C-alpha positions as a Markdown table, in Angstrom:
| # | Residue | x | y | z |
|---|---|---|---|---|
| 1 | Met | -57.2 | -29.3 | 39.0 |
| 2 | Lys | -57.2 | -27.6 | 35.5 |
| 3 | Thr | -55.3 | -29.0 | 32.7 |
| 4 | Asn | -53.8 | -27.1 | 29.9 |
| 5 | Lys | -54.9 | -28.5 | 26.6 |
| 6 | Arg | -52.3 | -27.7 | 23.9 |
| 7 | Thr | -53.7 | -26.6 | 20.5 |
| 8 | Pro | -52.4 | -29.2 | 17.9 |
| 9 | Phe | -49.9 | -27.9 | 15.4 |
| 10 | Arg | -51.6 | -26.8 | 12.1 |
| 11 | Ser | -49.7 | -26.0 | 9.0 |
| 12 | Pro | -50.6 | -22.5 | 7.3 |
| 13 | Gly | -52.3 | -24.6 | 4.5 |
| 14 | Ala | -54.4 | -26.3 | 7.0 |
| 15 | Ala | -55.4 | -23.1 | 8.6 |
| 16 | Ala | -56.6 | -21.8 | 5.2 |
| 17 | Asp | -58.5 | -24.9 | 4.4 |
| 18 | Ala | -60.4 | -24.8 | 7.8 |
| 19 | Gly | -62.2 | -21.7 | 7.0 |
| 20 | Ala | -63.1 | -22.8 | 3.5 |
| 21 | Thr | -66.6 | -24.1 | 2.5 |
| 22 | Arg | -66.8 | -27.8 | 2.3 |
| 23 | Arg | -67.4 | -29.1 | -1.3 |
| 24 | Arg | -68.4 | -32.5 | -2.5 |
| 25 | Pro | -65.6 | -34.5 | -4.0 |
| 26 | Asp | -67.6 | -35.3 | -7.0 |
| 27 | Val | -68.2 | -31.6 | -7.8 |
| 28 | Pro | -65.5 | -30.0 | -9.8 |
| 29 | Met | -64.2 | -26.3 | -8.9 |
| 30 | Ala | -65.2 | -23.5 | -11.2 |
| 31 | Ala | -62.5 | -21.8 | -13.2 |
| 32 | Asp | -63.0 | -18.5 | -11.3 |
| 33 | Glu | -62.8 | -20.3 | -8.0 |
| 34 | Ala | -59.2 | -21.7 | -8.6 |
| 35 | Ala | -56.8 | -21.2 | -5.9 |
| 36 | Pro | -54.4 | -18.4 | -6.5 |
| 37 | Ala | -50.7 | -19.4 | -7.3 |
| 38 | Ala | -48.2 | -19.2 | -4.5 |
| 39 | Lys | -46.2 | -16.0 | -4.7 |
| 40 | Pro | -42.3 | -16.7 | -4.6 |
| 41 | Val | -40.7 | -15.6 | -1.2 |
| 42 | Lys | -38.2 | -12.9 | -1.5 |
| 43 | Arg | -35.1 | -13.6 | 0.6 |
| 44 | Ser | -32.8 | -10.8 | 1.6 |
| 45 | Pro | -29.2 | -11.2 | 0.5 |
| 46 | Arg | -26.8 | -12.9 | 2.9 |
| 47 | Pro | -24.4 | -10.3 | 4.2 |
| 48 | Ala | -20.8 | -10.6 | 3.1 |
| 49 | Pro | -18.1 | -10.9 | 5.8 |
| 50 | Gly | -17.5 | -7.6 | 7.4 |
| 51 | Gly | -21.2 | -7.0 | 8.3 |
| 52 | Arg | -22.4 | -5.4 | 5.1 |
| 53 | Ala | -24.0 | -6.9 | 1.9 |
| 54 | Asn | -22.4 | -5.6 | -1.3 |
| 55 | Arg | -24.4 | -7.6 | -3.7 |
| 56 | Gly | -26.1 | -5.4 | -6.1 |
| 57 | Ala | -24.7 | -2.2 | -4.4 |
| 58 | Val | -24.7 | 1.0 | -6.3 |
| 59 | Gly | -21.8 | 3.6 | -6.0 |
| 60 | Arg | -21.9 | 7.2 | -5.7 |
| 61 | Asn | -21.6 | 7.6 | -9.4 |
| 62 | Gly | -24.8 | 5.6 | -9.9 |
| 63 | Lys | -22.9 | 2.6 | -11.3 |
| 64 | Pro | -23.2 | -1.0 | -9.8 |
| 65 | Val | -20.4 | -1.7 | -7.4 |
| 66 | Pro | -18.8 | -5.2 | -8.3 |
| 67 | Glu | -18.7 | -7.7 | -5.6 |
| 68 | Gly | -15.3 | -8.1 | -3.9 |
| 69 | Lys | -13.5 | -9.9 | -1.0 |
| 70 | Pro | -12.9 | -7.9 | 2.2 |
| 71 | Glu | -9.4 | -6.4 | 2.2 |
| 72 | Arg | -7.3 | -4.9 | 5.1 |
| 73 | Leu | -8.2 | -1.2 | 5.6 |
| 74 | Gln | -4.5 | 0.0 | 5.4 |
| 75 | Lys | -4.0 | -1.8 | 2.1 |
| 76 | Val | -7.1 | -0.4 | 0.5 |
| 77 | Leu | -6.0 | 3.1 | 1.6 |
| 78 | Ala | -2.5 | 2.6 | 0.2 |
| 79 | Gln | -3.9 | 1.4 | -3.0 |
| 80 | Ala | -6.0 | 4.7 | -3.0 |
| 81 | Gly | -2.8 | 6.8 | -2.8 |
| 82 | Val | -3.6 | 8.2 | 0.6 |
| 83 | Gly | -0.3 | 7.0 | 2.1 |
| 84 | Ser | 2.0 | 4.1 | 2.8 |
| 85 | Arg | 0.6 | 1.1 | 4.7 |
| 86 | Arg | 2.8 | 1.9 | 7.6 |
| 87 | Glu | 1.5 | 5.4 | 7.7 |
| 88 | Met | -2.1 | 4.3 | 7.5 |
| 89 | Glu | -1.5 | 1.9 | 10.4 |
| 90 | Glu | -0.4 | 4.9 | 12.5 |
| 91 | Trp | -3.4 | 6.8 | 11.5 |
| 92 | Ile | -5.7 | 4.1 | 12.5 |
| 93 | Val | -4.0 | 3.8 | 15.9 |
| 94 | Ala | -4.3 | 7.6 | 16.3 |
| 95 | Gly | -8.1 | 7.5 | 15.6 |
| 96 | Arg | -8.0 | 9.5 | 12.5 |
| 97 | Ile | -9.9 | 7.0 | 10.3 |
| 98 | Ser | -13.5 | 5.9 | 10.6 |
| 99 | Val | -15.4 | 3.2 | 8.8 |
| 100 | Asn | -19.3 | 3.6 | 8.5 |
| 101 | Gly | -19.3 | 6.1 | 11.2 |
| 102 | Glu | -17.2 | 4.1 | 13.7 |
| 103 | Leu | -13.5 | 4.4 | 14.6 |
| 104 | Ala | -11.4 | 2.0 | 12.6 |
| 105 | Lys | -9.5 | -0.7 | 14.3 |
| 106 | Leu | -6.0 | -2.2 | 13.3 |
| 107 | Gly | -6.5 | -5.1 | 11.2 |
| 108 | Gln | -9.9 | -4.3 | 10.2 |
| 109 | Ser | -11.3 | -5.4 | 6.7 |
| 110 | Val | -13.5 | -3.4 | 4.5 |
| 111 | Leu | -15.6 | -3.8 | 1.4 |
| 112 | Pro | -16.3 | -1.6 | -1.6 |
| 113 | Thr | -19.6 | -0.5 | -0.1 |
| 114 | Asp | -18.0 | 0.8 | 3.2 |
| 115 | Lys | -17.7 | 4.5 | 3.7 |
| 116 | Val | -14.2 | 5.3 | 4.8 |
| 117 | Lys | -13.4 | 8.7 | 6.1 |
| 118 | Ile | -10.2 | 10.4 | 7.1 |
| 119 | Gly | -10.7 | 13.4 | 9.4 |
| 120 | Gly | -14.4 | 13.6 | 8.4 |
| 121 | Arg | -13.4 | 13.5 | 4.6 |
| 122 | Leu | -14.8 | 10.7 | 2.5 |
| 123 | Ile | -12.1 | 8.7 | 0.7 |
| 124 | Asn | -12.6 | 7.0 | -2.8 |
| 125 | Ile | -11.3 | 3.5 | -1.9 |
| 126 | Arg | -9.7 | 1.2 | -4.5 |
| 127 | Phe | -9.6 | -2.6 | -4.3 |
| 128 | Ala | -7.1 | -4.9 | -5.8 |
| 129 | Gly | -7.8 | -5.9 | -9.3 |
| 130 | Ser | -8.3 | -2.3 | -10.5 |
| 131 | Asp | -6.9 | -1.8 | -13.9 |
| 132 | Arg | -5.9 | 1.6 | -13.3 |
| 133 | Leu | -2.1 | 1.9 | -13.3 |
| 134 | Pro | -0.3 | 4.0 | -10.5 |
| 135 | Arg | 2.0 | 6.8 | -11.8 |
| 136 | Val | 5.8 | 6.9 | -10.9 |
| 137 | Leu | 8.1 | 9.8 | -10.8 |
| 138 | Ile | 11.8 | 9.9 | -10.7 |
| 139 | Tyr | 12.9 | 13.1 | -9.0 |
| 140 | His | 16.5 | 14.5 | -9.0 |
| 141 | Lys | 16.6 | 15.9 | -5.4 |
| 142 | Pro | 19.1 | 18.7 | -4.7 |
| 143 | Glu | 20.8 | 19.3 | -1.4 |
| 144 | Gly | 18.9 | 21.5 | 0.9 |
| 145 | Glu | 15.3 | 20.0 | 0.5 |
| 146 | Ile | 13.5 | 17.9 | 3.1 |
| 147 | Val | 11.6 | 14.9 | 2.3 |
| 148 | Ser | 8.5 | 15.9 | 4.3 |
| 149 | Arg | 5.2 | 18.0 | 3.9 |
| 150 | Asp | 5.4 | 19.4 | 7.4 |
| 151 | Asp | 8.7 | 20.9 | 8.6 |
| 152 | Pro | 8.8 | 23.1 | 11.8 |
| 153 | Asp | 11.8 | 24.9 | 10.5 |
| 154 | Gly | 10.1 | 25.8 | 7.3 |
| 155 | Arg | 12.8 | 24.3 | 5.1 |
| 156 | Pro | 12.1 | 23.7 | 1.4 |
| 157 | Ser | 10.2 | 20.5 | 0.6 |
| 158 | Val | 10.7 | 18.2 | -2.3 |
| 159 | Phe | 6.9 | 18.1 | -2.7 |
| 160 | Thr | 6.8 | 21.6 | -4.0 |
| 161 | Ala | 8.5 | 20.6 | -7.3 |
| 162 | Leu | 6.2 | 17.7 | -8.0 |
| 163 | Pro | 3.2 | 17.9 | -10.5 |
| 164 | Arg | -0.1 | 18.7 | -8.8 |
| 165 | Met | -3.0 | 16.2 | -8.8 |
| 166 | Arg | -6.8 | 16.7 | -8.4 |
| 167 | Ala | -7.1 | 13.4 | -6.5 |
| 168 | Gly | -4.7 | 11.5 | -4.5 |
| 169 | Arg | -1.1 | 12.7 | -3.6 |
| 170 | Trp | 2.6 | 11.8 | -4.2 |
| 171 | Ile | 4.1 | 9.2 | -1.9 |
| 172 | Asn | 7.8 | 9.1 | -1.4 |
| 173 | Val | 9.6 | 5.7 | -1.7 |
| 174 | Gly | 12.0 | 6.1 | 1.1 |
| 175 | Arg | 13.8 | 9.1 | 2.1 |
| 176 | Leu | 17.1 | 11.2 | 1.4 |
| 177 | Asp | 18.7 | 13.3 | 4.0 |
| 178 | Phe | 18.6 | 17.0 | 4.0 |
| 179 | Asn | 22.2 | 17.1 | 2.7 |
| 180 | Thr | 22.1 | 14.2 | 0.4 |
| 181 | Ser | 21.0 | 14.6 | -3.3 |
| 182 | Gly | 20.2 | 12.3 | -6.1 |
| 183 | Leu | 17.4 | 9.8 | -7.2 |
| 184 | Leu | 14.2 | 9.9 | -5.2 |
| 185 | Leu | 11.0 | 7.9 | -6.3 |
| 186 | Phe | 7.5 | 9.1 | -6.0 |
| 187 | Thr | 4.3 | 7.2 | -6.8 |
| 188 | Thr | 0.5 | 7.6 | -6.5 |
| 189 | Ser | 0.0 | 4.1 | -5.0 |
| 190 | Gly | 0.9 | 3.4 | -1.4 |
| 191 | Asp | 0.9 | -0.3 | -2.0 |
| 192 | Leu | 3.5 | 0.0 | -4.6 |
| 193 | Ala | 5.6 | 2.3 | -2.5 |
| 194 | Asn | 5.5 | -0.3 | 0.3 |
| 195 | Arg | 6.6 | -3.0 | -2.1 |
| 196 | Leu | 9.5 | -0.9 | -3.3 |
| 197 | Met | 10.7 | -0.2 | 0.2 |
| 198 | His | 10.1 | -3.7 | 1.8 |
| 199 | Pro | 13.3 | -5.7 | 2.3 |
| 200 | Ser | 11.8 | -8.6 | 0.6 |
| 201 | Ser | 12.0 | -6.8 | -2.7 |
| 202 | Gln | 15.7 | -7.1 | -2.5 |
| 203 | Leu | 16.2 | -3.7 | -4.3 |
| 204 | Met | 19.8 | -2.3 | -4.1 |
| 205 | Arg | 20.5 | 1.4 | -3.3 |
| 206 | Glu | 23.5 | 2.6 | -5.0 |
| 207 | Tyr | 25.4 | 5.8 | -3.9 |
| 208 | Ala | 28.3 | 7.8 | -5.1 |
| 209 | Val | 30.3 | 8.9 | -2.0 |
| 210 | Arg | 32.9 | 11.5 | -1.7 |
| 211 | Val | 35.3 | 11.0 | 1.2 |
| 212 | Leu | 37.9 | 13.3 | 2.8 |
| 213 | Gly | 41.1 | 11.2 | 2.5 |
| 214 | Glu | 41.7 | 7.8 | 1.2 |
| 215 | Leu | 39.9 | 4.7 | 2.6 |
| 216 | Thr | 42.3 | 2.1 | 3.8 |
| 217 | Leu | 42.1 | -1.6 | 2.8 |
| 218 | Asp | 41.4 | -2.6 | 6.4 |
| 219 | Ala | 38.5 | 0.0 | 6.5 |
| 220 | Gln | 37.1 | -1.3 | 3.3 |
| 221 | His | 37.2 | -4.9 | 4.4 |
| 222 | Gln | 35.3 | -3.8 | 7.7 |
| 223 | Leu | 32.6 | -2.1 | 5.5 |
| 224 | Leu | 32.1 | -5.0 | 3.4 |
| 225 | Asn | 32.2 | -7.7 | 6.2 |
| 226 | Gly | 30.0 | -5.8 | 8.5 |
| 227 | Ile | 30.3 | -3.2 | 11.3 |
| 228 | Glu | 28.2 | -2.6 | 14.4 |
| 229 | Leu | 26.1 | 0.6 | 14.5 |
| 230 | Glu | 23.8 | 1.8 | 17.3 |
| 231 | Asp | 20.8 | 0.4 | 15.6 |
| 232 | Gly | 22.3 | -2.9 | 14.6 |
| 233 | Pro | 24.9 | -4.4 | 12.3 |
| 234 | Ala | 25.4 | -3.0 | 8.7 |
| 235 | Ser | 27.4 | -3.8 | 5.7 |
| 236 | Phe | 27.8 | -2.7 | 2.0 |
| 237 | Ser | 27.2 | -5.3 | -0.6 |
| 238 | Thr | 29.5 | -3.6 | -3.0 |
| 239 | Leu | 32.2 | -1.1 | -2.6 |
| 240 | Leu | 34.4 | 0.3 | -5.6 |
| 241 | Asp | 37.0 | 2.9 | -5.7 |
| 242 | Ala | 36.0 | 5.5 | -8.2 |
| 243 | Gly | 39.2 | 7.6 | -8.0 |
| 244 | Gly | 39.5 | 11.4 | -7.3 |
| 245 | Glu | 42.1 | 14.1 | -7.0 |
| 246 | Gly | 43.8 | 15.7 | -4.1 |
| 247 | Ala | 42.4 | 15.0 | -0.6 |
| 248 | Asn | 39.1 | 13.9 | -2.0 |
| 249 | Arg | 38.3 | 10.4 | -3.0 |
| 250 | Trp | 35.2 | 9.0 | -4.7 |
| 251 | Tyr | 33.6 | 5.5 | -4.0 |
| 252 | Arg | 30.6 | 3.7 | -5.2 |
| 253 | Val | 28.8 | 1.7 | -2.7 |
| 254 | Gly | 25.6 | -0.4 | -2.7 |
| 255 | Leu | 23.4 | -1.9 | 0.2 |
| 256 | Phe | 19.9 | -3.4 | 0.3 |
| 257 | Glu | 18.4 | -1.3 | 3.1 |
| 258 | Gly | 17.9 | 2.3 | 3.8 |
| 259 | Arg | 18.2 | 3.3 | 7.5 |
| 260 | Asn | 18.5 | 6.7 | 8.6 |
| 261 | Arg | 21.9 | 8.2 | 7.6 |
| 262 | Glu | 23.3 | 4.8 | 7.3 |
| 263 | Val | 25.9 | 5.4 | 4.7 |
| 264 | Arg | 27.3 | 8.4 | 6.5 |
| 265 | Arg | 27.3 | 6.5 | 9.8 |
| 266 | Met | 29.1 | 3.5 | 8.3 |
| 267 | Phe | 32.0 | 5.6 | 7.0 |
| 268 | Glu | 32.1 | 7.5 | 10.4 |
| 269 | Ala | 32.5 | 4.3 | 12.2 |
| 270 | Val | 35.8 | 3.7 | 10.3 |
| 271 | Gly | 37.0 | 7.1 | 10.9 |
| 272 | Cys | 36.2 | 8.8 | 7.5 |
| 273 | Thr | 34.1 | 11.9 | 6.7 |
| 274 | Val | 31.6 | 12.1 | 4.0 |
| 275 | Ser | 31.6 | 15.4 | 2.2 |
| 276 | Arg | 29.2 | 14.6 | -0.4 |
| 277 | Leu | 26.6 | 11.8 | -1.0 |
| 278 | Ile | 24.4 | 11.2 | -4.1 |
| 279 | Arg | 22.1 | 8.4 | -4.6 |
| 280 | Val | 22.4 | 7.2 | -8.4 |
| 281 | Arg | 20.3 | 4.1 | -8.3 |
| 282 | Tyr | 17.4 | 2.5 | -6.6 |
| 283 | Gly | 16.7 | -1.0 | -7.9 |
| 284 | Pro | 15.9 | -0.9 | -11.6 |
| 285 | Phe | 15.9 | 2.8 | -11.6 |
| 286 | Ala | 19.0 | 4.8 | -12.4 |
| 287 | Leu | 19.4 | 8.6 | -12.1 |
| 288 | Pro | 19.0 | 9.9 | -15.8 |
| 289 | Pro | 22.3 | 11.9 | -16.7 |
| 290 | Gln | 20.1 | 14.5 | -18.4 |
| 291 | Leu | 17.7 | 15.1 | -15.6 |
| 292 | Lys | 18.7 | 18.3 | -13.9 |
| 293 | Arg | 18.5 | 18.9 | -10.1 |
| 294 | Gly | 15.1 | 19.9 | -9.0 |
| 295 | Arg | 13.3 | 18.5 | -12.0 |
| 296 | Cys | 11.3 | 15.1 | -12.3 |
| 297 | Gln | 10.7 | 12.6 | -15.0 |
| 298 | Glu | 7.5 | 10.4 | -15.1 |
| 299 | Leu | 7.6 | 6.8 | -16.3 |
| 300 | Ser | 5.6 | 5.8 | -19.1 |
| 301 | Glu | 2.6 | 3.1 | -19.1 |
| 302 | Thr | 4.8 | 0.7 | -20.7 |
| 303 | Glu | 7.5 | 1.2 | -18.0 |
| 304 | Val | 5.1 | 0.9 | -15.1 |
| 305 | Lys | 3.7 | -2.2 | -16.6 |
| 306 | Ser | 7.2 | -3.7 | -16.7 |
| 307 | Leu | 7.9 | -2.6 | -13.2 |
| 308 | Met | 4.7 | -4.1 | -11.8 |
| 309 | Lys | 5.5 | -7.4 | -13.7 |
| 310 | Ala | 9.0 | -7.5 | -12.5 |
| 311 | Leu | 7.8 | -7.0 | -8.8 |
| 312 | Lys | 5.2 | -9.7 | -9.1 |
| 313 | Ala | 7.8 | -12.1 | -10.6 |
| 314 | Ser | 10.1 | -11.4 | -7.8 |
| 315 | Ala | 7.6 | -11.9 | -5.2 |
| 316 | Val | 6.6 | -15.4 | -6.7 |
| 317 | Ala | 10.3 | -16.3 | -6.8 |
| 318 | Ala | 10.8 | -15.2 | -3.2 |
| 319 | Glu | 7.9 | -17.5 | -2.3 |
| 320 | Asp | 9.3 | -20.5 | -4.1 |
| 321 | Val | 12.6 | -20.4 | -2.1 |
| 322 | Pro | 12.6 | -23.1 | 0.3 |
| 323 | Pro | 13.5 | -22.2 | 4.0 |
| 324 | Gln | 17.0 | -22.7 | 4.9 |
| 325 | Ser | 17.9 | -25.2 | 7.7 |
| 326 | Val | 19.5 | -23.7 | 10.8 |
């Protein structure tokens, strides 16, 4: 019976020494026979989370791409001004977005070195920490314009009156009905738009409402205490009588949300008809009295910085509020 003899383990250094000529220990080695210095071993960089290494990466402009932490795809696209986070989530689910040649998944994270495409078009993504400020517009929307880029009926769009941009696009902060006029905000940052619309920001929307007939005290109490609509309870935070002549009365109302036709539906629930509706304030933004309908006004860099600072402070304050016991 044959036995398998295992070859004893020999280190790389031992293998090299095995083929060398034996030398007497008392004979020194010549200078030109000195062993070469060991070369340093080059190690490939460890891939960052997300499957790609971004250390030392170079962007399309030839400049090095700074290292960054992975961020959610919808957040990055919103920061790039492509659309709001909610809209980006819908596009991901619809299969319109790819990352490095593969269809994106909801909740996926990306790095600065990843190639993100929408409909085959490469997107210049932006990560948090960029010192580039977003642009913010105040637009005086007239009645008879729709807050949409695509309308099957071909009605006039608010976007036709906005300044054109070479890169990015204007993103509307909320909406106004076709027959509602007043203050409408736009920004180039989908992330900022999301923060301005999110309920946690606690930004009040204030409207001037013209009602046919006088609102009774009982109806006013109902609107302030809360009434039930088909999509849930609703109430005004403020309600003031602004006077009026004849059969029409004006009121100023405020609320912290912006559901579809919510103000009109609330007045209809107490038996009143709204004949005119104007949004006059959105959070810290008031409709400038000199701004004509169909015109827009852009915030200065100082005003945008103040807005970003205020939103950051409100977010920190909201996190510090202890949870209420039930």
